[in-house]
N, C-alpha and C positions, 0 to 999 in steps of 0.2 A: 602471696598465695594464702594468706591467713583466712580470707573469706571462703576459699575453696576447702581448706582443711576443716573448717567448722561447718559441717553439714547440719544446719539447724533442724532439718526435717525430723530426724529421729536419732540424733547423736551418733550416726553411723560413722565409724572410724575409717573414713576413706578420703584421700586428698587426690584431686585430679592430676596435679603436677604435669602440665602440658609440655611434652618434649618439643624443643625448638620453638618455644613460645615467643611470638612477636607482639601479640596484643591479647587482651582479655577484657571482656565487657559483660557485666551482669545484665540479664534481661528483666527489667522491672525489679520492684522490691517485694511484691506479693503476687504470686502467680497461682492460679487454680485452674485445673482442667477437669471437667465433669466431676467436680467435688474433690479432686485430688490436689493437696498442696504440693507445689513444685518449686524447685530451684533450677534455673537455667542460665548457662553462660555461653557466650560466643567467643571463640578464640581464633587466632590466626597463628599458623605454625609454618616453619620452614620444612617440616617433614611431609612426605607424600601421604595421601589418605590411607592407602593400603598399609603402610608401615605404622601409622597411628592406630588404626583399628587392631592390628596385630599386637601392638604394644598394650592397648587397653584390654584385649582379650587375655593377655598374660597377667596383667594387674588384677583383673577380676578373678581369674582362676587362683592366683596366689592368695587372694583375700578370702577364698572359700565360697565365692558367689556361684549361683547356678547360671550356666550358660546354655542357651539353646544349641542343639547339634549343628544347625546351619545358620549362617547369617542371612538376613532378609534385606529388603529394600524399604525405604520410607514410602508409604502408600502415596500414589499419584505423583511422586517426585523422582522415582527411579534413582535414588541415591543409596549407596551402600550404608548399612547401619549395623550397629552392634548393641545388643540388649543383654542385661544381666539382672539377677535378683539376689539381694541380700536377704535370705529367708530368716535370719536371726532378728534383724531390725525391721523387716518388711519394707524395704526401700528398693524400688526398681530404678535401674540406670539405663540411659539411652545415649549413644554416641553416633553421630553421623556427620558427614561433611562433603565438601566438593573442592575441586582444584580451581584456583583463580587464574586469570590470564597471565599473571606474573610468575606462575609456578608455585606460589604458596598455597596453603590449604586453609579454608575456613572450616572450623569445627564447631559443632553444636553439642554441648554437654548438658545433659539433664538428669535430674533425680526426682522421683515422686514418692511421697509418703503414703504407702498403701494402708498403713495401720490407722491413719486418721482421716480416712476418706469421709466426706460429708455428702449428704444427699444434695445433688446438683439442683440449683434453682431453675425453674422453668424459663425465666428470662422474659423480657418484654417483646422480643422479636419472634414471630412464628416461623416454623420451618416450611420451606418451599415443598409443595407436594411432589412426592417421588424422589426426594433428596436421599443421597447415600452418604455413608461415612460421616454422619452428623455428630458434631462435637461442640460443646459449649465451654467457654472460657470466662473466668473472672480475672481481670488484669488491673489491679489497683482501682482506679475510678472508672474503668470501662468494662463492658461486657462484649463478648464476641461469639458469633455463631458461625461455624464453618461447615461446609458440606460440598459434595459434588453432585452434578445433575446433568442429565442428557437434555439440555435446553440451551437456548440462546440467552445472552445477557439481557436482551430486550424483554424476553419472556419472564425472566426472574424479576426484573425491575417492575414490569407490569403487575406481577403478583403482589409485590409490596405496595405498589401504588393503589391497588384495590383494597388491601386489608388494613394498612396502617392508619388511614384517616379515621377509622372507627375508634381508634385509641387516642385521637387528638393530634396525630402527626400531620403536618402539612409539607408537601413537596416543594422545596425551595429551588432545586435544580434536579435534572435527571439523576436518580439514584441517591439523592440526599433528602432526608426528611427531618424536620425540626419540630421541637415542642418544649416550651418552658426552659430554654437554655441548654437543651440536650439535642443531640443529632444522631440519626441513624444513617449510616453510609453503606451502600451496597457496592462491594469491590469484587471484581472477577478477573479470571485469566484462564486461557485454554490450557488443559493438562491432558495431552493425548487426544482421545476422542470425546472427552467430557469437559464440562465447565467446572472450574474450581471457584467457589464463592466464599467470601468472608463478609459477614454483616456485622458492623461495629455500632455499638450504642455507647456514646460517650459525651462529654461536655462539648458544646457547639464550638468553642474556641480551641479545643484540644487538637493537636496534630494527629494525622493518621498514624495508627500504630497497629502492629500485628502481633500474634502470639506464636506464629510459626516463622522461623527464619529460613529464607529460601535463596537460592543463587541469584545474584544480581540485586539483592535488596539492601546491601550495605553501601 
């Protein structure tokens, strides 16, 4: 738990200490979302999700963090989440998770350094017209753009097929564009009535990687 105890974001004195911990994996070494430095872990626990969220609500309250009056859900994922703010160190915390088929819980634990937010780079990938919930990520050697849209996968790919060639990108296969050892991949899945899209720009030989952990992705 040493890595968890040392929140390098802003030296905030908080350790996750996952109850019933079965597994713990860091997500990347250097994460950034919309200019915010982040530290994210994925854990698996024998505790149920409601008990885990209640546990962390108590931990955050004991630490003197600000807690919203009501719990919300992760946008487009309909998963219960808990947020908190350490207003002394300007670090925000987010906890959410889901129940696995074997009865264990997958838990996502994140912290963002609000005090050292940088201006987010525009990125090489343009945003699909009419996109909502637009977010850009920097994940080590990759960049990602995520958004939702009232469109089909074919319409989204057609848009990038029309605009990326002007930047020197060539379509190698549907939804994958390459240029000088780099690749742009358009990934999508249905979320309710909308389409959830992640556009990754990374090394051509790099495996597919995401910045959001979702049920069934492990």
